[in-house]
C-alpha positions as CSV (number, residue, x, y, z in Angstrom):
1,M,-224.3,-111.2,122.9
2,K,-223.5,-107.4,122.4
3,R,-221.1,-106.7,124.3
4,L,-221.5,-103.8,126.7
5,C,-218.8,-100.4,126.9
6,R,-217.2,-100.7,130.1
7,I,-216.8,-97.1,131.7
8,P,-213.2,-97.3,133.9
9,A,-213.9,-97.3,137.8
10,M,-212.6,-93.7,138.3
11,A,-214.4,-92.1,135.5
12,I,-218.0,-93.2,137.1
13,I,-216.5,-92.0,140.6
14,A,-215.7,-88.4,138.9
15,I,-218.9,-87.8,137.2
16,A,-220.5,-89.1,140.8
17,A,-218.9,-86.5,142.7
18,L,-219.7,-84.2,139.8
19,L,-223.1,-84.8,139.4
20,G,-224.6,-86.6,142.6
21,S,-226.7,-89.8,142.8
22,H,-229.8,-87.5,143.7
23,P,-232.0,-86.8,141.3
24,S,-232.5,-82.9,143.5
25,N,-228.8,-82.4,142.1
26,A,-229.7,-81.9,138.3
27,R,-229.6,-77.7,139.9
28,A,-226.1,-78.3,140.1
29,E,-226.2,-79.6,136.2
30,D,-227.6,-76.9,135.7
31,A,-225.2,-74.4,138.0
32,L,-222.8,-75.5,135.2
33,K,-223.9,-75.0,132.2
34,R,-224.9,-71.5,133.3
35,Q,-221.2,-69.8,133.3
36,A,-221.0,-66.6,134.0
37,S,-219.5,-63.7,131.3
38,W,-217.0,-63.0,133.5
39,E,-214.5,-63.6,136.0
40,R,-213.1,-61.8,139.4
41,Y,-208.9,-62.1,138.9
42,D,-206.2,-62.3,141.0
43,A,-203.9,-59.7,142.0
44,A,-201.4,-62.0,139.6
45,T,-203.6,-62.4,137.5
46,M,-203.5,-59.1,137.9
47,A,-199.8,-58.3,137.9
48,K,-200.1,-60.7,134.4
49,M,-202.0,-57.8,132.8
50,L,-199.6,-55.3,134.2
51,R,-196.8,-56.4,132.7
52,S,-198.5,-57.6,129.7
53,A,-199.5,-53.8,129.2
54,L,-196.2,-52.2,130.1
55,D,-194.7,-54.9,127.9
56,E,-196.8,-53.3,124.7
57,I,-195.8,-49.8,124.9
58,G,-192.5,-50.6,125.4
59,V,-191.3,-50.8,128.9
60,V,-187.9,-52.4,129.6
61,P,-187.7,-55.4,131.7
62,D,-186.7,-54.6,134.7
63,Q,-188.8,-51.7,135.2
64,M,-191.6,-54.0,134.5
65,D,-190.7,-55.9,137.1
66,R,-190.1,-52.8,139.6
67,I,-193.7,-52.3,138.7
68,A,-195.4,-54.9,138.9
69,D,-193.7,-55.9,142.2
70,R,-194.6,-52.9,143.5
71,F,-198.2,-53.4,142.6
72,L,-198.4,-56.5,143.7
73,S,-197.1,-55.4,147.3
74,S,-199.7,-52.9,147.5
75,I,-202.8,-54.8,147.2
76,E,-200.9,-58.1,149.0
77,S,-199.4,-56.5,151.6
78,D,-201.1,-52.8,151.9
79,D,-204.7,-54.1,151.2
80,A,-204.3,-51.2,148.8
81,D,-207.6,-51.3,146.1
82,P,-206.7,-52.9,142.5
83,L,-207.6,-49.9,140.6
84,D,-205.3,-47.4,142.8
85,A,-202.8,-49.6,142.9
86,Y,-202.9,-50.0,139.0
87,V,-203.1,-46.1,138.4
88,A,-200.4,-45.4,141.4
89,A,-197.9,-48.0,139.7
90,T,-198.0,-46.9,135.9
91,S,-198.4,-43.2,136.3
92,P,-194.7,-42.3,136.3
93,M,-194.0,-44.6,133.4
94,V,-197.1,-43.6,130.9
95,P,-197.7,-39.8,131.6
96,V,-201.2,-39.8,129.9
97,V,-202.1,-41.5,133.0
98,D,-200.5,-39.2,135.8
99,E,-202.3,-36.3,133.1
100,V,-205.2,-37.6,134.4
101,V,-204.9,-38.8,137.8
102,S,-203.2,-34.9,138.6
103,T,-206.3,-33.6,136.6
104,T,-208.4,-35.1,138.6
105,S,-207.5,-34.6,142.0
106,M,-207.7,-30.9,141.0
107,N,-211.2,-31.0,138.9
108,A,-212.6,-34.2,138.2
109,S,-215.6,-32.8,135.7
110,L,-212.0,-31.6,133.6
111,A,-210.2,-34.9,134.0
112,A,-213.7,-36.1,132.2
113,A,-213.9,-34.3,129.3
114,S,-210.6,-36.1,128.5
115,T,-212.5,-38.8,126.6
116,D,-213.6,-36.4,124.4
117,P,-212.3,-37.5,120.7
118,S,-211.9,-33.5,120.3
119,T,-209.3,-33.1,122.8
120,P,-205.4,-34.0,122.6
121,T,-205.6,-36.4,125.8
122,Y,-208.6,-38.7,124.3
123,G,-205.7,-39.6,121.4
124,A,-203.1,-40.7,123.8
125,I,-205.7,-42.6,126.1
126,E,-207.1,-44.2,123.0
127,S,-203.2,-45.3,122.4
128,L,-202.4,-47.1,125.3
129,P,-203.0,-51.0,125.2
130,K,-206.3,-51.9,125.7
131,S,-206.3,-53.5,129.4
132,M,-204.6,-50.3,130.4
133,R,-207.2,-47.9,128.8
134,M,-210.3,-50.0,129.8
135,T,-208.8,-50.0,133.6
136,L,-207.6,-46.5,133.7
137,R,-211.4,-45.6,132.4
138,T,-213.0,-47.7,135.1
139,W,-210.7,-46.0,137.8
140,L,-211.5,-42.5,136.3
141,G,-215.2,-43.6,136.0
142,R,-215.5,-44.3,140.2
143,E,-214.3,-41.6,140.9
144,L,-216.7,-39.4,138.7
145,V,-219.6,-41.8,140.1
146,R,-218.2,-41.1,143.6
147,A,-218.9,-37.2,143.1
148,R,-221.8,-38.1,141.7
149,M,-221.2,-36.6,138.8
150,Y,-223.2,-39.3,136.6
151,D,-223.3,-37.4,133.1
152,E,-220.1,-36.8,133.3
153,A,-219.1,-40.4,134.6
154,L,-221.3,-42.2,131.2
155,P,-219.1,-41.7,128.2
156,V,-215.7,-42.6,131.0
157,I,-216.9,-45.7,131.3
158,A,-220.1,-46.4,129.6
159,E,-217.6,-48.5,126.2
160,V,-215.3,-50.4,129.1
161,D,-215.5,-53.8,128.5
162,A,-215.3,-55.1,132.3
163,T,-213.5,-58.2,131.8
164,E,-210.5,-56.2,130.1
165,S,-210.5,-54.1,133.3
166,I,-208.5,-55.3,135.6
167,D,-211.4,-55.1,138.0
168,P,-214.1,-56.5,136.3
169,A,-216.9,-56.0,139.2
170,A,-215.7,-52.6,139.9
171,A,-216.5,-51.8,136.2
172,L,-220.0,-53.3,136.0
173,Y,-221.0,-52.1,139.6
174,Y,-220.1,-48.0,138.9
175,R,-221.2,-48.1,135.6
176,G,-224.3,-49.7,136.8
177,A,-224.7,-47.6,139.5
178,C,-224.2,-44.6,137.0
179,Y,-227.4,-45.8,134.6
180,H,-229.4,-46.6,137.8
181,A,-229.0,-43.1,138.6
182,L,-230.0,-41.5,135.1
183,M,-232.6,-43.4,135.5
184,M,-232.0,-46.1,132.7
185,K,-233.4,-48.8,134.0
186,T,-232.5,-51.8,131.0
187,E,-228.8,-51.0,131.1
188,S,-228.9,-50.6,135.0
189,L,-230.1,-53.8,135.1
190,A,-228.0,-55.8,132.9
191,D,-225.3,-54.5,134.2
192,L,-226.2,-55.5,137.8
193,R,-227.5,-58.6,136.7
194,R,-224.2,-59.7,135.7
195,L,-222.8,-58.4,138.6
196,L,-224.3,-60.7,140.2
197,E,-223.5,-63.6,138.5
198,L,-220.6,-64.1,140.6
199,Q,-222.0,-62.8,143.8
200,D,-219.4,-64.9,145.6
201,D,-216.7,-63.6,144.4
202,V,-217.4,-60.1,144.4
203,P,-216.8,-57.7,147.3
204,V,-220.2,-57.7,150.1
205,R,-220.5,-54.2,149.4
206,F,-221.2,-54.3,145.4
207,T,-223.0,-57.1,146.0
208,R,-225.9,-55.7,149.0
209,T,-225.9,-52.3,147.0
210,A,-226.3,-54.3,143.4
211,Q,-228.8,-56.3,145.3
212,L,-231.4,-53.2,146.4
213,M,-230.1,-51.0,143.3
214,V,-231.7,-54.0,141.0
215,A,-234.7,-54.4,143.6
216,D,-234.9,-50.5,143.5
217,I,-235.6,-50.0,139.6
218,K,-236.7,-52.9,138.3
219,G,-240.0,-51.1,139.4
220,L,-239.7,-47.8,138.0
221,E,-242.8,-47.4,135.5
222,E,-242.6,-44.6,133.0
223,D,-244.5,-41.3,133.7
224,S,-245.6,-42.7,137.7
225,L,-245.2,-40.4,140.6
226,D,-242.0,-42.6,141.6
227,E,-240.3,-41.1,138.5
228,I,-241.5,-37.8,138.8
229,S,-240.0,-37.8,142.7
230,R,-236.4,-38.8,140.6
231,L,-236.8,-36.3,138.5
232,M,-237.0,-34.2,141.2
233,T,-233.7,-36.1,143.7
234,D,-231.6,-35.5,140.0
235,V,-232.2,-32.2,139.5
236,T,-231.5,-31.2,143.4
237,R,-227.9,-33.3,142.9
238,R,-226.9,-31.3,139.5
239,L,-228.4,-27.9,141.4
240,D,-225.7,-29.1,144.4
241,L,-223.2,-29.3,141.8
242,G,-223.9,-26.3,140.7
243,R,-225.3,-26.8,137.4
244,A,-228.0,-24.4,136.8
245,S,-227.9,-25.5,133.1
246,E,-230.0,-26.3,130.1
247,T,-230.2,-29.9,130.9
248,V,-231.7,-28.5,133.9
249,E,-234.2,-26.5,132.6
250,K,-235.6,-29.1,130.7
251,Q,-235.6,-31.5,133.5
252,E,-237.4,-29.0,135.7
253,Q,-240.2,-28.3,132.3
254,K,-240.5,-32.6,132.3
255,I,-241.1,-32.9,136.1
256,I,-244.3,-29.8,135.5
257,D,-245.5,-31.8,132.4
258,K,-245.8,-35.4,134.0
259,L,-247.1,-33.5,137.0
260,T,-249.9,-31.9,134.9
261,K,-249.9,-35.5,133.3
262,L,-250.7,-36.8,136.2
263,I,-253.2,-34.9,137.8
264,E,-254.9,-34.8,134.7
265,K,-254.9,-38.5,135.0
266,I,-256.0,-38.6,138.6
267,E,-258.9,-36.4,138.2
268,K,-260.4,-38.4,134.7
269,Q,-260.5,-41.5,137.2
270,Q,-262.2,-39.1,139.5
271,Q,-264.6,-37.8,137.3
272,Q,-265.9,-41.5,136.2
273,Q,-266.2,-43.0,139.5
274,Q,-269.0,-39.9,140.1
275,Q,-270.4,-40.9,136.9
276,Q,-270.6,-44.5,138.0
277,M,-271.8,-43.1,141.7
278,Q,-274.4,-41.0,139.7
279,Q,-276.0,-43.6,137.5
280,Q,-275.8,-46.9,140.4
281,S,-277.8,-44.0,143.1
282,G,-279.9,-42.8,140.1
283,G,-279.0,-39.7,139.2
284,S,-279.7,-37.4,136.4
285,P,-276.8,-37.0,133.4
286,S,-277.0,-33.5,134.8
287,G,-276.8,-34.0,138.4
288,G,-279.6,-31.8,138.7
289,Q,-281.8,-32.3,142.3
290,D,-285.1,-32.2,143.1
291,Q,-286.3,-28.8,144.4
292,G,-288.2,-30.6,146.7
293,N,-285.9,-33.0,147.6
294,P,-283.2,-30.8,149.8
295,M,-279.8,-32.9,149.2
296,Q,-278.0,-34.8,152.0
297,D,-274.6,-34.1,152.9
298,S,-273.7,-37.7,152.1
299,N,-274.8,-37.8,147.9
300,I,-272.0,-36.2,145.6
301,A,-273.1,-33.2,144.1
302,G,-273.7,-33.5,140.1
303,G,-272.2,-30.2,138.1
304,G,-274.1,-28.5,135.7
305,G,-270.8,-27.2,133.2
306,N,-268.4,-29.6,131.4
307,G,-265.7,-29.2,133.5
308,D,-263.1,-27.0,130.9
309,V,-261.3,-24.4,132.4
310,D,-258.9,-21.9,130.5
311,R,-255.4,-23.8,131.1
312,K,-252.5,-20.9,132.0
313,G,-249.2,-20.9,130.8
314,I,-246.0,-21.6,132.8
315,D,-243.3,-19.2,132.2
316,P,-240.0,-21.1,133.4
317,K,-238.7,-17.9,134.1
318,D,-241.8,-16.4,136.7
319,G,-240.4,-18.5,139.3
320,W,-242.7,-20.7,139.4
321,G,-240.6,-22.5,142.8
322,N,-241.5,-18.5,144.2
323,L,-245.1,-19.1,145.4
324,P,-245.4,-17.2,148.8
325,P,-246.1,-19.7,151.3
326,A,-249.7,-19.7,151.7
327,E,-250.3,-20.3,148.2
328,R,-247.4,-23.1,148.0
329,N,-249.0,-25.0,150.3
330,Q,-252.4,-24.7,149.0
331,A,-250.8,-26.2,146.2
332,L,-248.9,-28.7,148.0
333,Q,-251.6,-30.2,149.6
334,Q,-253.6,-31.3,146.3
335,I,-250.8,-32.2,144.7
336,S,-250.1,-34.6,147.1
337,R,-252.8,-34.6,149.3
338,D,-253.5,-38.7,148.8
339,L,-250.0,-39.2,148.0
340,P,-247.5,-41.4,150.4
341,T,-245.6,-39.2,153.0
342,H,-242.0,-39.8,151.5
343,Y,-243.2,-38.5,147.7
344,R,-245.2,-35.9,149.6
345,E,-241.8,-35.0,151.1
346,A,-239.8,-35.5,148.4
347,I,-242.0,-33.2,146.8
348,E,-242.1,-30.4,149.6
349,A,-238.4,-30.3,149.3
350,Y,-238.1,-30.5,145.6
351,F,-239.7,-26.8,145.7
352,R,-238.0,-25.4,148.5
353,K,-234.6,-26.4,146.8
354,L,-235.6,-24.5,143.6
355,A,-237.1,-21.5,146.1
356,T,-233.9,-21.0,147.5
357,D,-232.0,-21.2,144.3
358,G,-233.6,-18.8,142.9
359,S,-233.6,-16.2,144.8
């Protein structure tokens, strides 16, 4: 008789506790296999990362102890934000951190330029230990996103390795929000879904907002009215920030092109529906009507022409947002006649904004 391999009783108890005895608990086993791609650090781990970075740039042990103690005290006693506590602790010892923080308080856009490879500050930032560099970029990217400077924030935070920043959740959240605002659907979903891998360990404000952003952008389709509305919102944001640049003009032209394309698509669908109705009612292809049989109000009249009209060129300099009130209202009614109320309001607000800025 073959000997059976005996498994220690304690091992059996441990396995049973881990997996459970009911088949429904197989989901727990699957969850264990799906490891999150990042982890959230506690205050002690953050302080350890800070000490390691300070040691790498040559800070003496006594100073490291004082800086790490201040950092821990800010988080544990004062409930400070980890990123704010980090830059506050390192600014006195690291000149480039102090420069970036000071510049951000005066001119966030100028601070964003410090990460451009053509600037002297870029070299100083890149020479920092990796965890310090990633944390500084996360902090600066957060400040820019909060100021709605998404274009400036993107190059700052795009290449951040979230696991090397002391606050990975903030890195993923603010970068995902930046991508979301710029309608970079794939990139936004990647960061926000990665953030939600540990949603129980993430601040509630991050989790709730990330879930809303995922639900909001995952259905975004190119050339849809939803996309056009977002483009209008983006142009309004840029104008609010005083960005009357070539980029804004390109965005405005993109909106015109997409609206034109959408209107042409709707007109084509209407023509097809009319043709189908004519065929079903037995009407002639030309839409002609018997002279002795007057047309009823409920019938669709057929046109004799081919529907082609002369296209008018639109010069961006002609003030296309500055139509007289009566003509503007008529045009808006034609564009938004069959649209939901919130889209119609967005379109009207957008053109009013352009008219105000152009006057």
